[in-house]
Every structure is written in structure tokens, then in C-alpha cells.
N, CA, C and O atoms as a CHARMM CRD file, in Angstrom:
* protein
*
  364
    1    1 MET  N      7.19100 -25.93100 -19.80800 PROA 1      0.00000
    2    1 MET  CA     7.26900 -25.40000 -18.45600 PROA 1      0.00000
    3    1 MET  C      7.01100 -26.53800 -17.46600 PROA 1      0.00000
    4    1 MET  O      6.12500 -27.37200 -17.65500 PROA 1      0.00000
    5    2 ASP  N      7.80800 -26.53800 -16.41900 PROA 2      0.00000
    6    2 ASP  CA     7.64200 -27.56400 -15.39000 PROA 2      0.00000
    7    2 ASP  C      6.30800 -27.39700 -14.68700 PROA 2      0.00000
    8    2 ASP  O      5.74600 -26.30300 -14.63000 PROA 2      0.00000
    9    3 GLU  N      5.83300 -28.46400 -14.17300 PROA 3      0.00000
   10    3 GLU  CA     4.57700 -28.43200 -13.42600 PROA 3      0.00000
   11    3 GLU  C      4.86100 -28.27400 -11.93500 PROA 3      0.00000
   12    3 GLU  O      5.97700 -28.52100 -11.47800 PROA 3      0.00000
   13    4 LEU  N      3.86700 -27.87000 -11.20100 PROA 4      0.00000
   14    4 LEU  CA     3.98500 -27.81900  -9.74100 PROA 4      0.00000
   15    4 LEU  C      4.17200 -29.23300  -9.21900 PROA 4      0.00000
   16    4 LEU  O      3.61400 -30.19200  -9.75400 PROA 4      0.00000
   17    5 LYS  N      4.95600 -29.34100  -8.18100 PROA 5      0.00000
   18    5 LYS  CA     5.15500 -30.65400  -7.57600 PROA 5      0.00000
   19    5 LYS  C      4.87200 -30.55300  -6.08100 PROA 5      0.00000
   20    5 LYS  O      5.34200 -29.64000  -5.40200 PROA 5      0.00000
   21    6 VAL  N      4.11500 -31.48700  -5.60000 PROA 6      0.00000
   22    6 VAL  CA     3.81700 -31.53500  -4.17100 PROA 6      0.00000
   23    6 VAL  C      4.65800 -32.63600  -3.55900 PROA 6      0.00000
   24    6 VAL  O      4.56300 -33.79800  -3.95600 PROA 6      0.00000
   25    7 ARG  N      5.47600 -32.26900  -2.59500 PROA 7      0.00000
   26    7 ARG  CA     6.33600 -33.22300  -1.91200 PROA 7      0.00000
   27    7 ARG  C      5.91200 -33.30700  -0.45900 PROA 7      0.00000
   28    7 ARG  O      5.04300 -32.55600  -0.01600 PROA 7      0.00000
   29    8 LYS  N      6.51600 -34.21000   0.27600 PROA 8      0.00000
   30    8 LYS  CA     6.21300 -34.33800   1.70400 PROA 8      0.00000
   31    8 LYS  C      6.48900 -33.04700   2.46100 PROA 8      0.00000
   32    8 LYS  O      5.72900 -32.65800   3.34800 PROA 8      0.00000
   33    9 ASP  N      7.58400 -32.39200   2.10100 PROA 9      0.00000
   34    9 ASP  CA     7.97500 -31.20300   2.85200 PROA 9      0.00000
   35    9 ASP  C      7.40700 -29.89900   2.27800 PROA 9      0.00000
   36    9 ASP  O      7.71800 -28.83100   2.80500 PROA 9      0.00000
   37   10 GLY  N      6.60700 -29.94200   1.24700 PROA 10     0.00000
   38   10 GLY  CA     5.98300 -28.72200   0.74300 PROA 10     0.00000
   39   10 GLY  C      5.71600 -28.73200  -0.74200 PROA 10     0.00000
   40   10 GLY  O      5.72600 -29.78000  -1.38700 PROA 10     0.00000
   41   11 LEU  N      5.48300 -27.57500  -1.26300 PROA 11     0.00000
   42   11 LEU  CA     5.11600 -27.36700  -2.65400 PROA 11     0.00000
   43   11 LEU  C      6.32100 -26.80600  -3.40800 PROA 11     0.00000
   44   11 LEU  O      6.93700 -25.84000  -2.95600 PROA 11     0.00000
   45   12 LEU  N      6.65800 -27.39500  -4.53700 PROA 12     0.00000
   46   12 LEU  CA     7.75300 -26.88900  -5.36600 PROA 12     0.00000
   47   12 LEU  C      7.15400 -26.10800  -6.52500 PROA 12     0.00000
   48   12 LEU  O      6.36000 -26.63500  -7.30400 PROA 12     0.00000
   49   13 ILE  N      7.54800 -24.83800  -6.62700 PROA 13     0.00000
   50   13 ILE  CA     7.04200 -23.97100  -7.68400 PROA 13     0.00000
   51   13 ILE  C      8.17000 -23.74100  -8.68200 PROA 13     0.00000
   52   13 ILE  O      9.28400 -23.40900  -8.27700 PROA 13     0.00000
   53   14 PRO  N      7.91100 -23.90900  -9.97100 PROA 14     0.00000
   54   14 PRO  CA     8.94500 -23.68600 -10.98000 PROA 14     0.00000
   55   14 PRO  C      9.46200 -22.24100 -10.93800 PROA 14     0.00000
   56   14 PRO  O      8.68300 -21.30700 -10.74900 PROA 14     0.00000
   57   15 SER  N     10.76300 -22.06500 -11.11100 PROA 15     0.00000
   58   15 SER  CA    11.35900 -20.72800 -11.04000 PROA 15     0.00000
   59   15 SER  C     10.84800 -19.82500 -12.16000 PROA 15     0.00000
   60   15 SER  O     10.80700 -18.60700 -11.98800 PROA 15     0.00000
   61   16 ASP  N     10.45500 -20.39400 -13.31000 PROA 16     0.00000
   62   16 ASP  CA     9.91600 -19.57800 -14.41300 PROA 16     0.00000
   63   16 ASP  C      8.70600 -18.77200 -13.94900 PROA 16     0.00000
   64   16 ASP  O      8.48900 -17.65100 -14.40600 PROA 16     0.00000
   65   17 TRP  N      7.93100 -19.33900 -13.05100 PROA 17     0.00000
   66   17 TRP  CA     6.69200 -18.70000 -12.60200 PROA 17     0.00000
   67   17 TRP  C      6.97100 -17.44400 -11.78600 PROA 17     0.00000
   68   17 TRP  O      6.14800 -16.52800 -11.78300 PROA 17     0.00000
   69   18 VAL  N      8.10200 -17.37400 -11.09600 PROA 18     0.00000
   70   18 VAL  CA     8.36800 -16.23600 -10.21700 PROA 18     0.00000
   71   18 VAL  C      9.44100 -15.28700 -10.75200 PROA 18     0.00000
   72   18 VAL  O      9.75200 -14.29400 -10.09300 PROA 18     0.00000
   73   19 ARG  N     10.00400 -15.55600 -11.90200 PROA 19     0.00000
   74   19 ARG  CA    11.04600 -14.68700 -12.46100 PROA 19     0.00000
   75   19 ARG  C     10.53700 -13.28100 -12.72700 PROA 19     0.00000
   76   19 ARG  O     11.28700 -12.32200 -12.54500 PROA 19     0.00000
   77   20 GLY  N      9.31000 -13.12700 -13.14300 PROA 20     0.00000
   78   20 GLY  CA     8.74600 -11.81900 -13.45400 PROA 20     0.00000
   79   20 GLY  C      8.60700 -10.90700 -12.25400 PROA 20     0.00000
   80   20 GLY  O      8.38900  -9.70800 -12.42400 PROA 20     0.00000
   81   21 PHE  N      8.72500 -11.43000 -11.05500 PROA 21     0.00000
   82   21 PHE  CA     8.59200 -10.62800  -9.84200 PROA 21     0.00000
   83   21 PHE  C      9.86700  -9.85500  -9.51000 PROA 21     0.00000
   84   21 PHE  O      9.83700  -8.96200  -8.66400 PROA 21     0.00000
   85   22 GLY  N     10.96000 -10.17200 -10.14400 PROA 22     0.00000
   86   22 GLY  CA    12.22600  -9.50200  -9.87100 PROA 22     0.00000
   87   22 GLY  C     13.17700 -10.42400  -9.13500 PROA 22     0.00000
   88   22 GLY  O     12.87000 -11.59500  -8.90800 PROA 22     0.00000
   89   23 PRO  N     14.37000  -9.87800  -8.75200 PROA 23     0.00000
   90   23 PRO  CA    15.38900 -10.72100  -8.13000 PROA 23     0.00000
   91   23 PRO  C     15.01400 -11.20000  -6.72800 PROA 23     0.00000
   92   23 PRO  O     15.46300 -12.26400  -6.30300 PROA 23     0.00000
   93   24 ARG  N     14.20000 -10.43500  -6.00800 PROA 24     0.00000
   94   24 ARG  CA    13.80600 -10.83800  -4.65000 PROA 24     0.00000
   95   24 ARG  C     12.28900 -10.96900  -4.57800 PROA 24     0.00000
   96   24 ARG  O     11.56300 -10.12500  -5.10500 PROA 24     0.00000
   97   25 VAL  N     11.82500 -11.99300  -3.94500 PROA 25     0.00000
   98   25 VAL  CA    10.39200 -12.15900  -3.72400 PROA 25     0.00000
   99   25 VAL  C     10.17300 -12.53800  -2.27300 PROA 25     0.00000
  100   25 VAL  O     11.03900 -13.12700  -1.62500 PROA 25     0.00000
  101   26 SER  N      8.99700 -12.18600  -1.77700 PROA 26     0.00000
  102   26 SER  CA     8.63900 -12.65500  -0.44100 PROA 26     0.00000
  103   26 SER  C      7.52000 -13.67100  -0.61500 PROA 26     0.00000
  104   26 SER  O      6.63800 -13.51200  -1.45800 PROA 26     0.00000
  105   27 VAL  N      7.57500 -14.69000   0.17800 PROA 27     0.00000
  106   27 VAL  CA     6.58000 -15.75800   0.10700 PROA 27     0.00000
  107   27 VAL  C      5.92900 -15.87000   1.47700 PROA 27     0.00000
  108   27 VAL  O      6.60600 -15.98500   2.49800 PROA 27     0.00000
  109   28 ALA  N      4.60800 -15.83300   1.47600 PROA 28     0.00000
  110   28 ALA  CA     3.86000 -15.97300   2.72200 PROA 28     0.00000
  111   28 ALA  C      2.73100 -16.96400   2.48600 PROA 28     0.00000
  112   28 ALA  O      2.18300 -17.05200   1.38800 PROA 28     0.00000
  113   29 ARG  N      2.40100 -17.68800   3.50600 PROA 29     0.00000
  114   29 ARG  CA     1.31900 -18.66400   3.39300 PROA 29     0.00000
  115   29 ARG  C      0.17000 -18.22900   4.27300 PROA 29     0.00000
  116   29 ARG  O      0.33300 -18.03100   5.47700 PROA 29     0.00000
  117   30 GLY  N     -0.98700 -18.08300   3.66800 PROA 30     0.00000
  118   30 GLY  CA    -2.19900 -17.80300   4.42000 PROA 30     0.00000
  119   30 GLY  C     -2.88800 -19.10800   4.72000 PROA 30     0.00000
  120   30 GLY  O     -2.30600 -20.18100   4.56000 PROA 30     0.00000
  121   31 ARG  N     -4.09800 -19.02200   5.14400 PROA 31     0.00000
  122   31 ARG  CA    -4.83900 -20.23800   5.48500 PROA 31     0.00000
  123   31 ARG  C     -5.01300 -21.15800   4.27600 PROA 31     0.00000
  124   31 ARG  O     -4.65000 -22.33300   4.32400 PROA 31     0.00000
  125   32 ASP  N     -5.56900 -20.61600   3.19900 PROA 32     0.00000
  126   32 ASP  CA    -5.79300 -21.42300   1.99700 PROA 32     0.00000
  127   32 ASP  C     -5.12000 -20.82100   0.77600 PROA 32     0.00000
  128   32 ASP  O     -5.51100 -21.11100  -0.35500 PROA 32     0.00000
  129   33 VAL  N     -4.11100 -19.98400   0.99300 PROA 33     0.00000
  130   33 VAL  CA    -3.52400 -19.28700  -0.13900 PROA 33     0.00000
  131   33 VAL  C     -2.02000 -19.12100   0.04600 PROA 33     0.00000
  132   33 VAL  O     -1.53200 -19.00100   1.17000 PROA 33     0.00000
  133   34 LEU  N     -1.30600 -19.11600  -1.04800 PROA 34     0.00000
  134   34 LEU  CA     0.12600 -18.87100  -1.04500 PROA 34     0.00000
  135   34 LEU  C      0.34300 -17.52300  -1.71700 PROA 34     0.00000
  136   34 LEU  O     -0.09200 -17.32900  -2.85200 PROA 34     0.00000
  137   35 ILE  N      1.00400 -16.59100  -1.04200 PROA 35     0.00000
  138   35 ILE  CA     1.21800 -15.25200  -1.57400 PROA 35     0.00000
  139   35 ILE  C      2.68500 -15.11800  -1.95300 PROA 35     0.00000
  140   35 ILE  O      3.57300 -15.24800  -1.11100 PROA 35     0.00000
  141   36 ILE  N      2.92600 -14.85700  -3.23600 PROA 36     0.00000
  142   36 ILE  CA     4.28000 -14.62600  -3.73600 PROA 36     0.00000
  143   36 ILE  C      4.26000 -13.23000  -4.32900 PROA 36     0.00000
  144   36 ILE  O      3.51900 -12.96800  -5.27600 PROA 36     0.00000
  145   37 GLU  N      5.07600 -12.32100  -3.77600 PROA 37     0.00000
  146   37 GLU  CA     5.04600 -10.95400  -4.29100 PROA 37     0.00000
  147   37 GLU  C      6.41200 -10.29800  -4.21400 PROA 37     0.00000
  148   37 GLU  O      7.26500 -10.66800  -3.40800 PROA 37     0.00000
  149   38 SER  N      6.58800  -9.31900  -5.07500 PROA 38     0.00000
  150   38 SER  CA     7.82700  -8.54100  -5.08600 PROA 38     0.00000
  151   38 SER  C      7.78600  -7.53300  -3.94300 PROA 38     0.00000
  152   38 SER  O      6.70900  -7.22900  -3.43100 PROA 38     0.00000
  153   39 PRO  N      8.93500  -7.01300  -3.53700 PROA 39     0.00000
  154   39 PRO  CA     8.94400  -5.99100  -2.48800 PROA 39     0.00000
  155   39 PRO  C      8.12800  -4.75800  -2.87600 PROA 39     0.00000
  156   39 PRO  O      7.47700  -4.14400  -2.03100 PROA 39     0.00000
  157   40 ARG  N      8.16800  -4.40600  -4.15600 PROA 40     0.00000
  158   40 ARG  CA     7.38500  -3.24600  -4.63300 PROA 40     0.00000
  159   40 ARG  C      5.88600  -3.48800  -4.46600 PROA 40     0.00000
  160   40 ARG  O      5.15500  -2.60300  -4.02200 PROA 40     0.00000
  161   41 ARG  N      5.43800  -4.67700  -4.82000 PROA 41     0.00000
  162   41 ARG  CA     4.02400  -5.03500  -4.69400 PROA 41     0.00000
  163   41 ARG  C      3.61300  -5.08300  -3.22800 PROA 41     0.00000
  164   41 ARG  O      2.51300  -4.65100  -2.88400 PROA 41     0.00000
  165   42 ALA  N      4.47400  -5.59900  -2.36400 PROA 42     0.00000
  166   42 ALA  CA     4.18000  -5.65500  -0.92700 PROA 42     0.00000
  167   42 ALA  C      4.04500  -4.24500  -0.35400 PROA 42     0.00000
  168   42 ALA  O      3.16100  -3.98600   0.46300 PROA 42     0.00000
  169   43 ALA  N      4.92400  -3.33000  -0.78500 PROA 43     0.00000
  170   43 ALA  CA     4.84900  -1.93900  -0.32100 PROA 43     0.00000
  171   43 ALA  C      3.55700  -1.28800  -0.78700 PROA 43     0.00000
  172   43 ALA  O      2.92500  -0.55700  -0.02500 PROA 43     0.00000
  173   44 ALA  N      3.15900  -1.54100  -2.01900 PROA 44     0.00000
  174   44 ALA  CA     1.90500  -0.98500  -2.54200 PROA 44     0.00000
  175   44 ALA  C      0.71600  -1.52400  -1.76100 PROA 44     0.00000
  176   44 ALA  O     -0.22000  -0.78200  -1.46200 PROA 44     0.00000
  177   45 ARG  N      0.74800  -2.81600  -1.42800 PROA 45     0.00000
  178   45 ARG  CA    -0.34900  -3.41300  -0.66000 PROA 45     0.00000
  179   45 ARG  C     -0.42800  -2.79800   0.73200 PROA 45     0.00000
  180   45 ARG  O     -1.52300  -2.54600   1.23600 PROA 45     0.00000
  181   46 ARG  N      0.72800  -2.55200   1.36200 PROA 46     0.00000
  182   46 ARG  CA     0.73900  -1.91600   2.69100 PROA 46     0.00000
  183   46 ARG  C      0.20300  -0.49100   2.62500 PROA 46     0.00000
  184   46 ARG  O     -0.54100  -0.06900   3.51000 PROA 46     0.00000
  185   47 ARG  N      0.57800   0.27100   1.56500 PROA 47     0.00000
  186   47 ARG  CA     0.06100   1.63600   1.40200 PROA 47     0.00000
  187   47 ARG  C     -1.44800   1.63400   1.23600 PROA 47     0.00000
  188   47 ARG  O     -2.14300   2.46200   1.82500 PROA 47     0.00000
  189   48 LEU  N     -1.95800   0.70500   0.43400 PROA 48     0.00000
  190   48 LEU  CA    -3.40000   0.61000   0.23300 PROA 48     0.00000
  191   48 LEU  C     -4.10900   0.27600   1.53700 PROA 48     0.00000
  192   48 LEU  O     -5.14600   0.86400   1.84600 PROA 48     0.00000
  193   49 ALA  N     -3.56600  -0.65500   2.30000 PROA 49     0.00000
  194   49 ALA  CA    -4.17100  -1.02400   3.59000 PROA 49     0.00000
  195   49 ALA  C     -4.19200   0.17000   4.53000 PROA 49     0.00000
  196   49 ALA  O     -5.16900   0.36200   5.25300 PROA 49     0.00000
  197   50 GLU  N     -3.14000   0.97600   4.53700 PROA 50     0.00000
  198   50 GLU  CA    -3.08300   2.16200   5.39400 PROA 50     0.00000
  199   50 GLU  C     -4.12100   3.20100   4.95100 PROA 50     0.00000
  200   50 GLU  O     -4.76600   3.82600   5.79300 PROA 50     0.00000
  201   51 GLN  N     -4.28300   3.38400   3.65900 PROA 51     0.00000
  202   51 GLN  CA    -5.28500   4.32000   3.15500 PROA 51     0.00000
  203   51 GLN  C     -6.68700   3.87700   3.53300 PROA 51     0.00000
  204   51 GLN  O     -7.52700   4.70200   3.89100 PROA 51     0.00000
  205   52 ILE  N     -6.94200   2.58300   3.45400 PROA 52     0.00000
  206   52 ILE  CA    -8.25400   2.05400   3.81500 PROA 52     0.00000
  207   52 ILE  C     -8.50800   2.26300   5.30300 PROA 52     0.00000
  208   52 ILE  O     -9.61200   2.64100   5.69600 PROA 52     0.00000
  209   53 ARG  N     -7.48400   2.01900   6.14200 PROA 53     0.00000
  210   53 ARG  CA    -7.64000   2.25900   7.58100 PROA 53     0.00000
  211   53 ARG  C     -7.97400   3.72100   7.86800 PROA 53     0.00000
  212   53 ARG  O     -8.86300   4.01800   8.66600 PROA 53     0.00000
  213   54 ARG  N     -7.25200   4.63100   7.21000 PROA 54     0.00000
  214   54 ARG  CA    -7.51500   6.06400   7.40800 PROA 54     0.00000
  215   54 ARG  C     -8.91400   6.44800   6.96400 PROA 54     0.00000
  216   54 ARG  O     -9.59700   7.21300   7.64500 PROA 54     0.00000
  217   55 LEU  N     -9.34500   5.92000   5.82600 PROA 55     0.00000
  218   55 LEU  CA   -10.67400   6.21100   5.30700 PROA 55     0.00000
  219   55 LEU  C    -11.75600   5.72800   6.27100 PROA 55     0.00000
  220   55 LEU  O    -12.71900   6.44300   6.54500 PROA 55     0.00000
  221   56 ARG  N    -11.58800   4.51500   6.77700 PROA 56     0.00000
  222   56 ARG  CA   -12.56800   3.97100   7.72100 PROA 56     0.00000
  223   56 ARG  C    -12.60400   4.77200   9.01700 PROA 56     0.00000
  224   56 ARG  O    -13.67700   5.02100   9.56800 PROA 56     0.00000
  225   57 LEU  N    -11.42800   5.17600   9.50500 PROA 57     0.00000
  226   57 LEU  CA   -11.35900   5.97200  10.72500 PROA 57     0.00000
  227   57 LEU  C    -12.04600   7.32200  10.52600 PROA 57     0.00000
  228   57 LEU  O    -12.80600   7.76400  11.38700 PROA 57     0.00000
  229   58 THR  N    -11.78500   7.97200   9.40500 PROA 58     0.00000
  230   58 THR  CA   -12.41100   9.25500   9.11300 PROA 58     0.00000
  231   58 THR  C    -13.91700   9.10900   8.99000 PROA 58     0.00000
  232   58 THR  O    -14.66300   9.95600   9.48200 PROA 58     0.00000
  233   59 ALA  N    -14.37300   8.04900   8.34000 PROA 59     0.00000
  234   59 ALA  CA   -15.81500   7.82300   8.19900 PROA 59     0.00000
  235   59 ALA  C    -16.45800   7.62900   9.56400 PROA 59     0.00000
  236   59 ALA  O    -17.55500   8.12700   9.81500 PROA 59     0.00000
  237   60 ARG  N    -15.76800   6.89500  10.45800 PROA 60     0.00000
  238   60 ARG  CA   -16.30500   6.70500  11.80800 PROA 60     0.00000
  239   60 ARG  C    -16.39700   8.02400  12.54900 PROA 60     0.00000
  240   60 ARG  O    -17.38900   8.29800  13.22400 PROA 60     0.00000
  241   61 ARG  N    -15.35500   8.84700  12.42100 PROA 61     0.00000
  242   61 ARG  CA   -15.33900  10.13200  13.11400 PROA 61     0.00000
  243   61 ARG  C    -16.41800  11.07500  12.58700 PROA 61     0.00000
  244   61 ARG  O    -17.01400  11.83100  13.35500 PROA 61     0.00000
  245   62 LEU  N    -16.66900  11.03100  11.28500 PROA 62     0.00000
  246   62 LEU  CA   -17.67900  11.91400  10.68800 PROA 62     0.00000
  247   62 LEU  C    -19.09300  11.40500  10.91500 PROA 62     0.00000
  248   62 LEU  O    -20.05900  12.13100  10.67900 PROA 62     0.00000
  249   63 GLY  N    -19.21900  10.19800  11.35800 PROA 63     0.00000
  250   63 GLY  CA   -20.54100   9.61500  11.57300 PROA 63     0.00000
  251   63 GLY  C    -21.09400   9.05600  10.27400 PROA 63     0.00000
  252   63 GLY  O    -22.01400   9.62500   9.68500 PROA 63     0.00000
  253   64 SER  N    -20.54200   7.96500   9.83900 PROA 64     0.00000
  254   64 SER  CA   -20.97600   7.36000   8.58600 PROA 64     0.00000
  255   64 SER  C    -22.43900   6.93000   8.68500 PROA 64     0.00000
  256   64 SER  O    -22.94500   6.67300   9.77700 PROA 64     0.00000
  257   65 PRO  N    -23.11300   6.85600   7.53600 PROA 65     0.00000
  258   65 PRO  CA   -24.53600   6.49400   7.54400 PROA 65     0.00000
  259   65 PRO  C    -24.74600   5.05100   8.01600 PROA 65     0.00000
  260   65 PRO  O    -23.88800   4.18500   7.83900 PROA 65     0.00000
  261   66 THR  N    -25.89700   4.82900   8.61000 PROA 66     0.00000
  262   66 THR  CA   -26.23300   3.47800   9.05400 PROA 66     0.00000
  263   66 THR  C    -26.67200   2.64500   7.86200 PROA 66     0.00000
  264   66 THR  O    -26.91500   3.17200   6.77700 PROA 66     0.00000
  265   67 ARG  N    -26.76800   1.35700   8.07200 PROA 67     0.00000
  266   67 ARG  CA   -27.21300   0.45900   7.00100 PROA 67     0.00000
  267   67 ARG  C    -28.62400   0.84000   6.53600 PROA 67     0.00000
  268   67 ARG  O    -28.90800   0.81200   5.33900 PROA 67     0.00000
  269   68 ARG  N    -29.49400   1.19100   7.46300 PROA 68     0.00000
  270   68 ARG  CA   -30.87300   1.56500   7.08600 PROA 68     0.00000
  271   68 ARG  C    -30.89300   2.82900   6.24300 PROA 68     0.00000
  272   68 ARG  O    -31.66800   2.92900   5.29100 PROA 68     0.00000
  273   69 GLU  N    -30.03500   3.80800   6.58800 PROA 69     0.00000
  274   69 GLU  CA   -29.97800   5.04200   5.79900 PROA 69     0.00000
  275   69 GLU  C    -29.49000   4.75700   4.38300 PROA 69     0.00000
  276   69 GLU  O    -29.99300   5.33700   3.42100 PROA 69     0.00000
  277   70 ILE  N    -28.52900   3.88200   4.25900 PROA 70     0.00000
  278   70 ILE  CA   -28.02200   3.51100   2.93500 PROA 70     0.00000
  279   70 ILE  C    -29.10900   2.81000   2.13300 PROA 70     0.00000
  280   70 ILE  O    -29.30700   3.11500   0.95700 PROA 70     0.00000
  281   71 GLU  N    -29.81500   1.87300   2.75900 PROA 71     0.00000
  282   71 GLU  CA   -30.88700   1.15500   2.07100 PROA 71     0.00000
  283   71 GLU  C    -31.99000   2.11100   1.63200 PROA 71     0.00000
  284   71 GLU  O    -32.55000   1.95100   0.54800 PROA 71     0.00000
  285   72 ALA  N    -32.31000   3.10800   2.46700 PROA 72     0.00000
  286   72 ALA  CA   -33.33300   4.09100   2.11300 PROA 72     0.00000
  287   72 ALA  C    -32.89900   4.90900   0.89600 PROA 72     0.00000
  288   72 ALA  O    -33.70700   5.17100   0.00600 PROA 72     0.00000
  289   73 GLU  N    -31.62500   5.31300   0.85400 PROA 73     0.00000
  290   73 GLU  CA   -31.11100   6.06900  -0.29200 PROA 73     0.00000
  291   73 GLU  C    -31.14600   5.23300  -1.56800 PROA 73     0.00000
  292   73 GLU  O    -31.51700   5.72900  -2.63100 PROA 73     0.00000
  293   74 VAL  N    -30.76000   3.96400  -1.45800 PROA 74     0.00000
  294   74 VAL  CA   -30.77100   3.06800  -2.62000 PROA 74     0.00000
  295   74 VAL  C    -32.19600   2.88800  -3.12600 PROA 74     0.00000
  296   74 VAL  O    -32.43600   2.93000  -4.33300 PROA 74     0.00000
  297   75 SER  N    -33.13200   2.68900  -2.22200 PROA 75     0.00000
  298   75 SER  CA   -34.53800   2.51800  -2.62100 PROA 75     0.00000
  299   75 SER  C    -35.06400   3.77400  -3.30100 PROA 75     0.00000
  300   75 SER  O    -35.76200   3.68600  -4.31100 PROA 75     0.00000
  301   76 ALA  N    -34.73700   4.94100  -2.75800 PROA 76     0.00000
  302   76 ALA  CA   -35.18400   6.20000  -3.35800 PROA 76     0.00000
  303   76 ALA  C    -34.59700   6.37400  -4.75900 PROA 76     0.00000
  304   76 ALA  O    -35.29900   6.80200  -5.67500 PROA 76     0.00000
  305   77 ALA  N    -33.31900   6.04700  -4.93000 PROA 77     0.00000
  306   77 ALA  CA   -32.68300   6.16900  -6.24300 PROA 77     0.00000
  307   77 ALA  C    -33.33000   5.21000  -7.23900 PROA 77     0.00000
  308   77 ALA  O    -33.57800   5.57900  -8.38700 PROA 77     0.00000
  309   78 ARG  N    -33.60300   3.98600  -6.80500 PROA 78     0.00000
  310   78 ARG  CA   -34.25000   3.01800  -7.70000 PROA 78     0.00000
  311   78 ARG  C    -35.64300   3.48500  -8.09300 PROA 78     0.00000
  312   78 ARG  O    -36.05100   3.33800  -9.24600 PROA 78     0.00000
  313   79 ALA  N    -36.37100   4.04600  -7.13900 PROA 79     0.00000
  314   79 ALA  CA   -37.72200   4.54100  -7.42800 PROA 79     0.00000
  315   79 ALA  C    -37.66000   5.69100  -8.44000 PROA 79     0.00000
  316   79 ALA  O    -38.48100   5.75200  -9.35500 PROA 79     0.00000
  317   80 ARG  N    -36.68800   6.60500  -8.28100 PROA 80     0.00000
  318   80 ARG  CA   -36.54600   7.71100  -9.23900 PROA 80     0.00000
  319   80 ARG  C    -36.22900   7.18600 -10.63100 PROA 80     0.00000
  320   80 ARG  O    -36.79500   7.65500 -11.61800 PROA 80     0.00000
  321   81 ARG  N    -35.33200   6.22000 -10.71300 PROA 81     0.00000
  322   81 ARG  CA   -34.97100   5.66400 -12.02400 PROA 81     0.00000
  323   81 ARG  C    -36.16000   4.95800 -12.66500 PROA 81     0.00000
  324   81 ARG  O    -36.38900   5.07600 -13.86900 PROA 81     0.00000
  325   82 ALA  N    -36.91200   4.22400 -11.85100 PROA 82     0.00000
  326   82 ALA  CA   -38.08000   3.51600 -12.37700 PROA 82     0.00000
  327   82 ALA  C    -39.10500   4.50600 -12.91100 PROA 82     0.00000
  328   82 ALA  O    -39.68600   4.28300 -13.97300 PROA 82     0.00000
  329   83 SER  N    -39.33200   5.59000 -12.19000 PROA 83     0.00000
  330   83 SER  CA   -40.31700   6.58000 -12.65500 PROA 83     0.00000
  331   83 SER  C    -39.80600   7.28900 -13.90800 PROA 83     0.00000
  332   83 SER  O    -40.60600   7.65200 -14.77000 PROA 83     0.00000
  333   84 GLN  N    -38.50000   7.49400 -14.03000 PROA 84     0.00000
  334   84 GLN  CA   -37.94100   8.11800 -15.23200 PROA 84     0.00000
  335   84 GLN  C    -38.09800   7.19300 -16.42900 PROA 84     0.00000
  336   84 GLN  O    -38.39800   7.65000 -17.53200 PROA 84     0.00000
  337   85 ARG  N    -37.89600   5.89300 -16.22100 PROA 85     0.00000
  338   85 ARG  CA   -38.04700   4.94000 -17.31500 PROA 85     0.00000
  339   85 ARG  C    -39.49700   4.87900 -17.77300 PROA 85     0.00000
  340   85 ARG  O    -39.77700   4.81000 -18.97000 PROA 85     0.00000
  341   86 ILE  N    -40.39900   4.90500 -16.83000 PROA 86     0.00000
  342   86 ILE  CA   -41.83400   4.85500 -17.17800 PROA 86     0.00000
  343   86 ILE  C    -42.21700   6.13100 -17.91900 PROA 86     0.00000
  344   86 ILE  O    -42.96100   6.07800 -18.89800 PROA 86     0.00000
  345   87 GLY  N    -41.71200   7.27900 -17.46000 PROA 87     0.00000
  346   87 GLY  CA   -41.99100   8.53800 -18.11700 PROA 87     0.00000
  347   87 GLY  C    -41.40200   8.58800 -19.51500 PROA 87     0.00000
  348   87 GLY  O    -42.01700   9.16600 -20.41100 PROA 87     0.00000
  349   88 ALA  N    -40.25000   8.01300 -19.72800 PROA 88     0.00000
  350   88 ALA  CA   -39.61500   8.01300 -21.03500 PROA 88     0.00000
  351   88 ALA  C    -40.37300   7.12100 -22.01600 PROA 88     0.00000
  352   88 ALA  O    -40.38800   7.40500 -23.21300 PROA 88     0.00000
  353   89 ARG  N    -40.98800   6.07200 -21.54500 PROA 89     0.00000
  354   89 ARG  CA   -41.73900   5.16600 -22.42500 PROA 89     0.00000
  355   89 ARG  C    -43.01800   5.81400 -22.92900 PROA 89     0.00000
  356   89 ARG  O    -43.45500   5.55700 -24.05100 PROA 89     0.00000
  357   90 SER  N    -43.61400   6.65400 -22.09700 PROA 90     0.00000
  358   90 SER  CA   -44.90800   7.22700 -22.47500 PROA 90     0.00000
  359   90 SER  C    -44.76400   8.36900 -23.47900 PROA 90     0.00000
  360   90 SER  O    -45.75300   8.81100 -24.06300 PROA 90     0.00000
  361   91 ILE  N    -43.52900   8.85100 -23.68300 PROA 91     0.00000
  362   91 ILE  CA   -43.33300   9.97000 -24.62800 PROA 91     0.00000
  363   91 ILE  C    -43.34100   9.49100 -26.04100 PROA 91     0.00000
  364   91 ILE  O    -43.19100  10.29000 -26.96500 PROA 91     0.00000
């Protein structure tokens, strides 16, 4: 398999590496990353992003718990587990 080659005008990627994506691929460059994806994968990523946006919006509307409330719940759960472990050892 050919290796990646860096030229003055950019990065050359061997075609073997992208054949599995299908006949068409989209290529995008982020700050420190190169994204190569099939149209199907891009559509799935957009659907996931939309679901996450909806979930966050709904959580905001319902009044999601504050960081302190979450920390209090985590501490209470840890305390319950610790007491259960101690109780199980004494049996």
C-alpha cells in the first residue's frame, strides 16, 4: 500500500484508503483534522447533531438540573453503594 505523501500543495492520500467509502466521498478540513466521509455517513452525522440539539433544547425547557444538584445525587449514590458494600462484608 502506498504511503501518505506531503507535497507543497497538500496531502496526497492513497485511493485504496478511501475506496471503502463508496463512489463519492466528501472531504473537509478542520483545524487539526481531515474528515473523509461517505454521503451516508455525513447524513447520519447530521441526524445525530439534530437529535442532540433537540435533546438539549428540551432539557433547557424542562429545567435541567444544576451542576450542584448532579454532584449531590452522585455523592448520595456513592454513599449508598459504600454503605451497601460495608454491610455486605459484615454478613
